[in-house]
C-alpha positions in Angstrom: 20.3 -30.1 21.4 18.4 -27.8 19.6 14.4 -28.2 20.5 12.3 -26.7 17.9 8.8 -26.2 19.4 5.8 -26.6 16.6 2.2 -25.4 16.9 -0.1 -28.5 17.2 -3.9 -28.5 16.3 -6.8 -29.7 18.3 -6.3 -33.4 16.1 -2.6 -33.9 17.1 -1.2 -32.5 13.8 1.5 -30.3 13.5 0.6 -26.2 12.2 3.0 -25.1 9.9 3.0 -21.8 8.1 1.4 -20.3 11.9 1.4 -15.7 11.6 0.1 -13.9 14.3 -2.5 -11.0 13.5 -1.2 -7.9 13.1 -2.7 -4.2 12.2 -5.8 -4.8 10.4 -7.5 -2.0 8.1 -11.5 -2.0 7.5 -12.1 -0.9 4.2 -15.6 0.7 4.4 -18.0 -0.4 1.2 -15.1 0.9 -1.2 -11.5 1.8 -0.7 -8.2 0.1 -0.1 -5.8 -0.7 2.9 -2.1 -0.6 3.1 0.5 0.0 1.7 1.9 -3.8 2.0 5.0 -5.4 1.2 6.1 -8.0 -1.2 5.5 -10.9 0.3 3.6 -10.3 2.7 0.6 -12.3 4.3 -2.6 -10.7 4.7 -6.0 -12.4 6.5 -9.1 -11.1 4.1 -12.5 -11.5 6.1 -16.3 -9.2 5.3 -19.1 -9.0 7.1 -21.2 -9.4 3.6 -20.4 -10.9 0.4 -18.0 -8.0 -1.7 -15.4 -8.7 -3.9 -11.1 -7.3 -4.0 -8.8 -5.8 -6.1 -4.5 -6.0 -5.9 -3.5 -3.2 -6.7 -0.5 -0.9 -7.4 -1.7 3.0 -6.1 -4.4 3.5 -3.6 -6.9 5.1 -5.8 -9.7 2.6 -6.7 -12.5 -0.3 -6.1 -13.5 -3.7 -7.0 -16.2 -4.6 -9.1 -18.0 -7.2 -9.0 -15.1 -9.3 -12.1 -12.5 -9.0 -9.4 -11.8 -11.7 -6.6 -15.3 -12.8 -4.5 -14.6 -12.9 -1.2 -18.2 -14.6 0.8 -19.5 -13.4 3.7 -17.4 -13.9 7.1 -14.7 -16.2 4.7 -11.1 -16.3 5.5 -9.2 -15.8 2.7 -5.5 -15.6 3.7 -3.7 -13.8 0.5 0.8 -13.3 -0.5 1.4 -9.5 -1.9 3.6 -9.6 -4.8 4.6 -7.7 -8.1 4.3 -4.8 -6.5 0.4 -5.0 -5.9 0.8 -3.5 -2.3 -2.9 -2.1 -1.6 -6.1 -4.2 -1.9 -9.1 -2.2 -2.6 -12.4 -3.9 -2.1 -16.5 -2.8 -2.7 -20.2 -4.1 -0.9 -19.9 -4.3 2.9 -16.7 -4.2 5.1 -13.7 -5.8 4.5 -11.3 -6.3 6.9 -7.3 -7.0 5.8 -5.0 -7.9 8.3 -1.3 -8.1 8.5 0.1 -11.5 9.6 3.4 -11.5 10.4 
């Protein structure tokens, strides 16, 4: 018989899609993180209000019309469509590859 182990949260609920953190890249004020592969999941958090944009090259930065990341708010993104770099602007943005 095969046993399947599932992650359980503090309320006893099954947690789906469990990842563990791998490499973290810090984008200091303006810069990029990557390259990532299609279907990678990346955890993004900023130490102050920031903006990010997904792009196909390492050149460029985000602007205030791109995706807003509030300070200390964690977001998870799936990399797709050839947009293998994340560019940030304003404050430090931390991008962690989840595996």
